[in-house]
C-alpha positions in Angstrom: 90.5 96.5 111.7 88.0 93.6 112.0 85.2 92.3 109.9 82.8 94.0 112.2 83.8 97.4 110.8 82.1 98.8 107.7 83.9 99.3 104.4 83.9 103.1 104.7 85.6 102.8 108.1 88.2 100.2 107.0 89.2 102.2 103.9 90.3 105.1 106.2 91.6 103.4 109.3 93.1 100.1 108.4 96.9 100.2 108.7 96.8 103.9 109.7 97.7 103.9 113.4 99.2 107.2 114.7 102.9 107.4 114.2 104.6 106.0 117.4 107.4 108.6 117.2 105.4 111.8 116.5 101.7 111.0 116.9 101.2 112.0 113.2 97.6 111.0 112.3 98.2 110.5 108.5 100.7 107.7 107.7 104.1 109.4 107.2 106.2 108.8 104.1 109.1 106.8 105.5 111.6 108.0 102.8 114.5 105.7 103.9 116.4 102.8 102.5 117.5 101.1 105.7 116.7 100.8 109.4 119.0 100.7 112.4 119.1 97.3 114.2 118.9 97.2 118.0 122.0 94.9 118.1 123.6 92.1 116.2 121.2 89.5 117.6 118.2 91.6 116.4 119.7 91.8 112.9 120.3 88.1 112.7 116.7 87.2 113.8 115.3 89.6 111.1 117.4 88.1 108.4 116.5 84.6 109.5 112.8 85.3 109.5 112.6 84.6 113.2 111.4 88.1 114.0 109.2 90.5 111.9 110.6 94.0 111.4 112.3 96.4 109.0 115.6 95.6 107.3 115.8 97.4 103.9 113.1 99.1 101.9 113.3 96.8 99.0 111.7 94.3 101.3 109.7 96.2 103.9 108.8 99.9 104.6 106.4 101.3 107.2 104.4 103.3 104.6 104.1 100.4 102.3 103.3 98.1 105.2 100.3 100.3 106.1 99.0 100.0 102.6 99.5 96.2 102.7 97.4 96.1 105.9 94.7 98.2 104.4 94.5 96.2 101.2 94.4 92.9 103.1 91.6 94.3 105.3 89.5 95.6 102.4 89.8 92.3 100.4 89.3 90.1 103.5 92.7 88.5 103.1 95.3 87.2 105.6 98.1 89.4 104.2 99.2 91.4 101.2 102.4 92.3 99.3 102.7 95.6 97.5 104.9 96.0 94.5 105.8 98.4 91.7 102.9 97.9 89.2 99.9 95.7 88.3 102.1 93.7 85.9 104.7 93.2 88.6 101.9 91.9 90.9 100.9 89.3 88.3 104.5 88.0 88.0 104.9 88.1 91.8 101.7 86.1 92.2 102.9 83.4 89.8 106.5 83.3 90.9 106.1 80.9 94.0 103.8 78.6 92.0 105.5 78.1 88.7 108.6 76.4 87.3 109.9 75.4 83.9 107.3 73.4 82.0 104.4 74.5 84.1 101.4 76.4 82.8 98.4 78.5 83.8 94.9 78.5 82.5 93.6 82.1 81.9 90.5 83.8 80.6 90.5 85.1 77.0 88.9 88.3 78.4 91.9 90.0 79.9 93.7 93.4 79.5 95.8 93.3 76.4 99.0 93.8 78.3 98.2 90.7 80.4 97.5 88.6 77.3 100.9 89.6 76.0 102.6 89.0 79.3 101.0 85.5 79.5 101.3 84.5 75.9 104.8 85.8 75.2 106.9 87.1 78.1 106.4 84.2 80.5 107.7 81.8 77.9 111.2 83.2 78.8 110.7 81.6 82.2 109.7 78.3 80.7 106.1 78.9 81.7 103.1 78.8 79.3 99.4 79.8 79.3 96.3 78.3 77.8 93.6 80.9 77.1 90.0 79.7 77.4 86.5 81.4 77.3 85.7 81.3 81.0 81.9 81.3 80.2 82.6 77.7 78.9 83.3 75.9 82.2 83.8 72.6 80.4 86.5 74.1 78.3 88.2 75.5 81.5 88.1 72.0 83.0 89.5 70.5 79.8 92.4 73.0 79.7 93.7 72.0 83.1 96.4 69.3 83.0 99.1 67.8 85.4 101.4 70.8 84.8 98.8 73.5 85.5 99.6 75.5 88.6 97.0 78.3 88.6 93.8 79.6 87.1 93.6 83.3 86.3 90.8 85.7 85.4 89.5 89.2 86.0 86.4 89.9 88.1 85.3 92.7 85.7 87.2 92.2 82.6 89.1 95.0 80.8 88.1 96.3 78.3 84.5 95.1 78.0 83.3 95.1 81.6 82.3 91.4 81.4 81.7 89.9 84.8 83.2 86.5 85.5 81.2 83.8 87.4 83.9 83.5 90.1 82.1 80.9 92.1 81.9 78.5 89.1 85.6 79.0 88.2 86.7 78.7 91.9 84.9 75.4 92.1 86.8 74.1 89.1 90.1 75.3 90.5 89.4 73.8 93.9 88.5 70.4 92.4 91.8 70.5 90.6 93.7 71.5 93.7 94.8 74.8 92.2 94.8 78.4 93.4 92.5 80.8 91.6 94.1 84.2 91.0 91.6 87.1 90.3 92.6 90.5 89.0 90.2 92.8 90.8 91.5 96.0 89.3 88.3 97.1 87.5 85.9 96.2 90.4 88.0 97.1 93.4 87.0 95.5 96.8 84.2 97.9 97.1 82.3 96.3 94.2 83.6 92.7 94.4 85.4 90.7 97.1 86.8 87.7 95.1 88.0 85.8 98.2 84.4 85.5 99.3 83.8 83.7 96.0 86.6 81.3 96.4 89.7 83.1 95.1 93.1 82.2 96.6 94.9 85.3 95.5 93.7 88.8 94.4 95.9 91.1 92.4 95.4 94.8 91.6 96.9 97.5 89.5 96.6 100.1 92.3 97.4 102.6 89.6 93.7 102.6 88.6 90.6 103.0 90.8 92.3 102.4 94.1 94.5 105.5 93.8 91.9 107.1 91.5 93.8 110.2 90.4 96.4 109.0 87.8 99.4 110.1 89.8 101.4 107.0 90.7 101.8 103.3 89.8 101.5 100.3 92.1 100.4 96.7 92.4 99.4 94.4 95.2 98.8 90.7 95.8 96.3 89.9 98.5 96.6 86.4 100.0 93.4 84.8 101.2 95.4 82.6 103.6 93.0 79.7 102.9 94.9 77.5 100.4 96.6 74.4 101.6 100.0 74.7 99.9 101.1 71.3 101.4 98.1 69.3 100.2 100.2 68.1 97.2 103.7 68.3 95.8 102.7 71.0 93.2 104.0 74.0 95.2 107.5 73.1 96.6 108.5 76.7 97.0 105.9 77.0 99.7 105.7 73.4 101.1 109.3 72.2 100.8 112.6 73.3 102.5 113.9 76.7 101.3 117.7 76.5 100.8 118.1 80.3 101.2 116.6 80.1 104.7 118.4 77.0 106.0 115.6 74.6 105.1 112.7 76.6 106.5 109.3 75.5 105.1 107.1 78.5 104.5 103.8 76.8 104.8 104.8 74.8 107.9 106.3 77.9 109.5 103.9 80.7 108.6 100.6 78.9 108.0 98.0 81.2 106.5 100.7 83.8 105.9 103.0 81.5 103.9 102.4 83.1 100.5 102.7 86.6 102.0 106.0 85.9 103.7 107.4 84.2 100.6 106.3 87.2 98.5 108.4 89.5 100.7 111.3 87.3 101.7 111.9 85.7 98.3 109.8 87.7 95.7 110.8 91.2 96.7 114.2 90.2 97.8 115.1 88.6 94.4 112.8 90.2 91.9 113.1 93.7 93.4 109.7 94.9 92.2 109.4 97.3 95.1 106.8 99.9 95.6 108.2 103.2 96.7 106.9 104.8 99.9 105.7 108.0 98.2 103.5 106.0 95.8 102.2 104.0 98.8 101.3 107.3 100.5 99.4 108.6 97.5 97.5 105.3 97.2 96.6 105.3 100.9 95.1 108.8 100.5 93.3 107.7 97.3 91.7 104.7 99.0 90.2 106.9 101.7 87.6 108.0 99.2 87.2 104.8 97.3 83.6 104.0 98.2 82.5 107.5 97.4 84.2 107.5 94.0 83.0 104.0 93.1 79.4 104.9 93.8 79.7 107.9 91.5 81.5 105.9 88.8 78.7 103.3 88.8 75.9 106.0 88.8 77.5 107.8 85.9 78.3 104.6 83.9 74.6 103.5 84.2 73.4 106.8 82.9 75.9 107.2 80.1 75.8 103.6 78.9 72.0 103.7 78.8 72.1 106.8 76.7 74.8 105.4 74.3 72.8 102.2 73.9 70.0 104.2 72.2 72.2 106.3 69.9 71.8 105.7 66.2 75.6 105.6 65.6 76.2 102.9 68.3 76.0 99.2 67.4 76.4 97.8 70.9 77.4 98.7 74.5 78.9 96.1 76.8 78.1 97.5 80.2 76.9 94.7 82.5 74.7 97.1 84.4 72.3 97.3 81.4 69.4 94.8 81.4 70.4 94.0 77.8 73.8 92.6 78.8 74.2 88.8 78.9 76.2 89.4 82.1 73.5 91.4 83.8 72.3 88.5 86.0 75.8 88.2 87.5 75.9 91.8 88.8 73.8 91.0 92.0 75.8 87.9 92.6 79.4 89.0 92.0 79.2 92.8 92.1 76.2 93.7 94.2 77.0 97.4 94.5 77.2 97.9 90.7 79.0 96.9 87.5 81.8 99.4 87.7 82.7 102.3 85.5 84.3 100.4 82.5 82.8 99.3 79.3 83.1 99.3 75.5 81.1 100.8 72.7 81.0 99.4 69.2 80.4 102.0 66.5 78.6 101.2 63.3 81.2 103.1 61.3 83.9 100.6 62.2 87.6 101.5 62.7 87.5 104.9 60.9 84.5 106.1 63.0 86.3 105.0 66.2 89.4 107.0 65.4 87.3 110.1 64.5 85.2 109.7 67.6 88.2 109.5 69.9 89.9 112.5 68.3 86.7 114.6 68.6 86.1 114.2 72.3 86.8 117.2 74.5 86.1 116.3 78.1 87.2 112.7 77.8 91.0 112.3 77.9 92.6 110.0 75.3 95.0 108.1 77.5 96.3 104.5 78.2 94.8 104.3 81.6 91.4 103.7 83.4 89.9 104.2 86.8 90.7 107.9 87.0 88.3 110.6 88.5 88.4 111.9 84.9 86.6 110.1 82.1 89.0 108.4 79.8 88.8 106.8 76.3 91.0 104.7 74.1 90.7 102.7 70.9 92.0 99.4 72.3 92.7 97.6 69.0 95.3 100.2 67.9 96.8 100.7 71.4 96.5 98.6 74.5 95.6 95.4 72.5 97.6 96.3 69.4 100.1 93.4 70.0 97.4 90.8 69.8 96.2 88.9 66.8 92.8 89.9 65.3 91.4 86.7 66.8 92.8 87.6 70.2 91.4 91.1 70.0 87.9 89.8 69.2 88.1 87.3 72.0 89.2 90.0 74.5 86.3 92.2 73.4 88.7 94.7 71.7 87.8 94.5 68.0 88.6 97.3 65.5 85.1 98.8 65.8 85.4 99.0 69.6 86.2 102.0 71.9 86.9 101.5 75.6 85.4 104.0 77.9 86.3 104.6 81.6 83.6 106.8 83.1 84.8 109.3 85.7 83.0 111.3 88.4 82.1 114.4 86.4 78.5 115.6 85.7 77.0 112.9 83.6 75.1 115.5 81.5 78.4 117.0 80.4 79.8 113.6 79.5 76.7 112.8 77.4 77.0 116.1 75.6 80.6 115.5 74.8 79.9 112.0 73.5 77.0 113.3 71.4 79.1 115.9 69.6 81.9 113.4 69.0 79.5 110.8 67.6 78.1 113.3 65.2 81.5 114.2 63.9 82.5 110.5 63.7 79.3 109.8 61.7 
């Protein structure tokens, strides 16, 4: 698909050519581990990256490849690598960039699991992370040092729905000669295209809005193809000879697709964070209705958030679509089709009221997920952000009096009625 095609067309057709063997119109599930080589020379060329094709499904699979093509087209990237989860995508994105003693600069407003991954888990690789309020651009600049290898943020932050000024952050990263990695899970490419705002890499938990039905897990890294990995000596995995491929230089050999090829040939080969073909199939089907669902998510979120903001039991609502939000002026710039379906509600009754509220809801499902067709709710401080310190919880927008709400595509009047009866019980 080309840039001349509209989003609604791309979300259905990109990567979905009729099956060459059978003519099947929907992308088949290629449930196979390996592929027969034409001959010994063909096999050797594939393993030496001299020819593109299928070797082993830990690396490449036709169903997964179709999803990669679709995600690259939707995000406006040069290529994409799918993997087993959103968390896997984050590690896969960092893997070619980092090394012992290197660090990243990340926003304080991130999903709690990401904060834990960046503050604790990556230490085991010898990496570190400095967390900064990305609304303070001077602080972002000050946090970058000679060992920084990436800047990381979310387009619409989970849980609060805060919108990042991607253009301002991209300018800082560009000045420092660093890639900007943007988690676009909450926005999806329908609401936000981070590459158009200067992002180098875009990651997703495809488990959420992209699949949209809470059935399978998956992650993806979309490569803009625009970063010059050879402009400095900071990224030797991409610019210097690779011993495992007889001295091949990924950037010199593959150009705009250097990161994508590295993600498959090194990342999936050695980390093994593979997406299974059945999950890729479900995600492909989910994406076919992405624009329709996101429009409804946004419409419902606007109506529900506006109602909640005027409720006596509610202290504050963080939805950026509301005129009262300090991030409202970023909606037209960063997310012109709407502020998404995710936000938080602060209750006047504090922690106890939040617990009673969550327990009293009937239509809303109490689950550790977001982006489903169903409306979902969770008390972040006691669940998804439980591992964080109180200070980290507050910085992430997940304090003890805060409930995260993911608005689905049900009738908004039913959602409001459910929220109303639960708030009365919580009060």
